[in-house]
Backbone as CSV, one residue per row, in Angstrom:
resi,resn,N_x,N_y,N_z,CA_x,CA_y,CA_z,C_x,C_y,C_z
1,MET,-20.634,2.756,48.379,-20.716,2.461,46.974,-22.068,2.924,46.446
2,GLU,-22.948,3.245,47.145,-24.260,3.692,46.709,-24.071,4.935,46.052
3,PHE,-23.403,5.881,46.588,-23.178,7.270,45.894,-22.285,7.170,44.719
4,ALA,-21.312,6.322,44.510,-20.651,5.893,43.294,-21.474,5.404,42.216
5,GLU,-22.330,4.467,42.655,-23.374,3.904,41.583,-24.279,4.919,41.064
6,ARG,-24.743,5.801,42.052,-25.725,6.883,41.607,-25.078,7.859,40.712
7,LEU,-23.808,8.215,40.927,-23.036,9.123,40.208,-22.785,8.531,38.770
8,ALA,-22.390,7.269,38.635,-22.238,6.454,37.407,-23.459,6.420,36.657
9,LYS,-24.705,6.203,37.280,-25.929,6.028,36.578,-26.397,7.401,36.042
10,GLU,-26.119,8.519,36.868,-26.416,10.039,36.418,-25.467,10.209,35.252
11,ARG,-24.253,9.825,35.258,-23.380,10.137,34.102,-23.777,9.508,32.793
12,ARG,-24.044,8.148,32.982,-24.683,7.422,31.715,-25.935,8.142,31.265
13,ALA,-26.672,8.471,32.030,-28.016,9.108,31.693,-27.723,10.501,30.970
14,ARG,-26.647,11.189,31.507,-26.408,12.509,30.882,-25.737,12.237,29.524
15,LEU,-24.832,11.472,29.491,-24.251,10.893,28.075,-25.152,10.564,26.982
16,ALA,-26.238,9.694,27.396,-27.164,9.310,26.568,-28.105,10.365,26.150
17,ALA,-28.340,11.370,27.115,-29.179,12.556,26.601,-28.401,13.380,25.771
18,GLU,-27.093,13.630,25.945,-26.371,14.400,25.038,-26.294,13.830,23.723
19,ARG,-26.053,12.482,23.607,-26.182,11.696,22.153,-27.525,11.854,21.565
20,LEU,-28.589,11.633,22.336,-29.872,11.983,21.743,-30.043,13.431,21.243
21,LEU,-29.685,14.333,21.977,-29.633,15.780,21.649,-28.946,15.907,20.297
22,GLU,-27.804,15.389,20.190,-26.892,15.655,18.982,-27.544,14.962,17.849
23,GLN,-28.180,13.829,18.132,-28.905,13.074,16.959,-30.024,13.917,16.421
24,LYS,-30.841,14.411,17.412,-32.145,15.187,17.072,-31.644,16.557,16.484
25,SER,-30.506,17.033,16.890,-30.079,18.283,16.168,-29.640,18.082,14.673
26,ARG,-29.106,17.004,14.462,-28.811,16.763,13.051,-29.911,16.445,12.301
27,GLU,-30.925,15.761,12.829,-32.248,15.579,12.080,-32.917,16.786,11.793
28,LEU,-32.970,17.716,12.800,-33.546,18.967,12.553,-32.985,19.918,11.618
29,PHE,-31.575,19.803,11.502,-30.841,20.625,10.622,-31.230,19.994,9.187
30,ALA,-31.158,18.767,9.149,-31.414,18.095,7.648,-32.882,18.442,7.213
31,ALA,-33.842,18.470,8.241,-35.212,18.696,7.870,-35.165,20.279,7.391
32,ASN,-34.634,21.056,8.075,-34.709,22.450,7.684,-34.050,22.777,6.397
33,GLU,-32.914,22.076,6.082,-32.307,22.081,4.773,-33.234,21.653,3.637
34,LYS,-33.951,20.570,3.908,-34.908,20.175,2.974,-36.006,21.155,2.749
35,LEU,-36.583,21.630,3.880,-37.562,22.669,3.758,-37.154,23.900,3.059
36,ALA,-35.955,24.298,3.220,-35.351,25.535,2.481,-35.233,25.236,0.956
37,MET,-34.776,24.041,0.692,-34.716,23.657,-0.866,-36.134,23.634,-1.536
38,HIS,-37.111,23.063,-0.643,-38.499,23.090,-1.186,-39.027,24.539,-1.308
39,ALA,-38.712,25.305,-0.445,-39.195,26.775,-0.344,-38.526,27.455,-1.605
40,ARG,-37.246,27.171,-1.898,-36.623,27.846,-3.004,-37.270,27.298,-4.298
41,SER,-37.605,26.068,-4.452,-38.200,25.335,-5.585,-39.515,26.102,-5.813
42,LEU,-40.378,26.213,-4.795,-41.747,26.818,-4.899,-41.624,28.368,-5.352
43,SER,-40.543,29.050,-4.673,-40.242,30.456,-5.176,-39.929,30.494,-6.662
44,ASP,-39.127,29.620,-7.046,-38.783,29.644,-8.465,-40.053,29.288,-9.320
45,GLN,-40.821,28.434,-8.963,-42.019,28.025,-9.675,-42.995,29.263,-9.800
46,ILE,-43.011,29.972,-8.656,-43.939,31.095,-8.688,-43.456,32.252,-9.671
47,VAL,-42.095,32.484,-9.622,-41.479,33.394,-10.639,-41.790,32.953,-11.979
48,GLU,-41.555,31.860,-12.348,-41.946,31.170,-13.765,-43.377,31.340,-14.075
49,GLN,-44.163,30.986,-13.071,-45.624,31.085,-13.509,-45.986,32.570,-13.696
50,ARG,-45.511,33.453,-12.866,-45.759,34.896,-13.080,-45.320,35.357,-14.516
51,GLN,-44.202,34.822,-14.929,-43.740,35.181,-16.231,-44.696,34.602,-17.367
52,VAL,-45.163,33.474,-17.126,-46.180,32.717,-18.151,-47.386,33.812,-18.115
53,VAL,-47.878,34.147,-17.063,-49.066,34.912,-17.000,-48.845,36.231,-17.661
54,LYS,-47.663,36.826,-17.351,-47.387,38.154,-17.946,-47.325,38.055,-19.428
55,SER,-46.721,37.036,-19.906,-46.643,36.766,-21.392,-48.219,36.585,-21.915
56,ALA,-48.860,35.732,-21.279,-50.220,35.515,-21.842,-51.099,36.740,-21.879
57,LEU,-50.934,37.563,-20.735,-51.637,38.791,-20.669,-51.187,39.783,-21.891
58,THR,-49.844,39.796,-22.122,-49.286,40.611,-23.190,-49.773,40.145,-24.567
59,GLU,-49.816,38.921,-24.634,-50.435,38.333,-25.907,-51.811,38.611,-26.096
60,ALA,-52.547,38.523,-25.001,-53.972,38.771,-25.032,-54.326,40.296,-25.418
61,GLU,-53.478,41.119,-24.879,-53.714,42.587,-25.178,-53.267,42.813,-26.597
62,ALA,-52.367,42.079,-27.162,-52.046,42.386,-28.516,-53.119,41.714,-29.440
63,LEU,-53.667,40.622,-28.954,-54.756,40.098,-29.943,-55.966,41.019,-29.869
64,LYS,-56.243,41.527,-28.689,-57.399,42.432,-28.621,-57.346,43.639,-29.656
65,GLY,-56.190,44.141,-29.929,-56.066,45.294,-30.775,-55.897,44.925,-32.095
66,ARG,-55.918,43.551,-32.529,-55.776,43.068,-33.791,-57.056,43.057,-34.567
67,SER,-57.028,43.563,-35.742,-58.229,43.430,-36.601,-58.381,42.212,-37.315
68,GLY,-59.479,41.891,-37.811,-59.562,40.663,-38.623,-60.484,39.739,-37.807
69,PRO,-60.617,38.488,-38.235,-61.403,37.442,-37.617,-60.933,37.365,-36.215
70,ARG,-61.951,37.118,-35.348,-61.675,36.806,-33.873,-61.614,35.334,-33.473
71,ALA,-60.773,35.068,-32.656,-60.819,33.709,-32.222,-61.663,33.512,-31.057
72,TYR,-62.446,32.437,-31.104,-63.557,32.183,-30.134,-63.137,30.794,-29.622
73,ARG,-63.617,30.681,-28.255,-63.309,29.236,-27.717,-64.821,28.729,-27.471
74,ARG,-64.968,27.419,-28.003,-66.201,26.880,-27.733,-66.372,26.390,-26.310
75,ARG,-67.597,26.297,-25.799,-67.835,25.915,-24.531,-67.269,24.449,-24.154
76,ASP,-67.031,23.696,-25.215,-66.518,22.352,-25.001,-64.896,22.261,-25.109
77,GLY,-64.406,23.377,-25.238,-62.889,23.461,-25.255,-62.438,23.718,-26.627
78,GLY,-63.133,23.476,-27.707,-62.637,23.492,-29.057,-62.404,25.049,-29.445
79,THR,-61.743,25.428,-30.537,-61.694,26.758,-30.948,-61.942,26.790,-32.483
80,ALA,-62.286,28.017,-32.796,-62.598,28.273,-34.281,-62.351,29.807,-34.492
81,ALA,-61.911,30.125,-35.604,-61.788,31.344,-36.211,-62.941,31.742,-36.996
82,LEU,-63.871,32.584,-36.528,-65.042,32.807,-37.257,-64.656,33.487,-38.642
83,GLY,-65.422,32.994,-39.638,-65.129,33.608,-40.942,-64.263,32.533,-41.702
84,PHE,-63.452,31.713,-41.110,-62.706,30.780,-41.821,-62.960,29.318,-41.623
85,ASN,-63.530,29.055,-40.365,-63.976,27.633,-40.005,-65.289,27.630,-39.655
86,GLN,-66.177,27.189,-40.528,-67.674,27.198,-40.226,-68.145,25.654,-39.899
87,GLN,-67.383,24.751,-39.734,-67.817,23.429,-39.276,-68.446,23.309,-37.850
88,TYR,-67.970,24.364,-37.043,-68.511,24.299,-35.664,-69.816,25.053,-35.612
89,GLN,-70.877,24.306,-35.314,-72.294,24.837,-35.189,-72.738,25.104,-33.759
90,GLY,-71.863,24.760,-32.747,-72.052,24.907,-31.328,-72.070,26.322,-30.823
91,ARG,-72.273,26.587,-29.528,-72.125,27.960,-28.946,-70.807,28.186,-28.726
92,PHE,-70.502,29.536,-28.963,-69.145,30.081,-28.831,-69.194,31.207,-27.751
93,CYS,-68.107,31.269,-27.077,-67.969,32.454,-26.172,-66.585,33.147,-26.379
94,ARG,-66.631,34.400,-26.234,-65.274,35.069,-26.351,-64.156,34.755,-25.555
95,VAL,-62.956,34.566,-26.014,-61.740,34.364,-25.277,-61.219,35.512,-24.579
């Protein structure tokens, strides 16, 4: 009976290991799916951000070539168009 008991014990251990492997495989698959979705989301955000930057650069280039009053950004974050708004007496830096 000792041989039969060892065989049964080994079989139970093997079945438990197979169940654990199946569970871990499902968890790994789910984690990979979640990571893939997150990667796609990040990729979409990058594409969107590049479009925003391209649009801003295009607009900046268009504003550089425009004649008339220039827009300046104050160091504290405010803006003013020189020649039209003289209420700002602070320092200005070109945008």
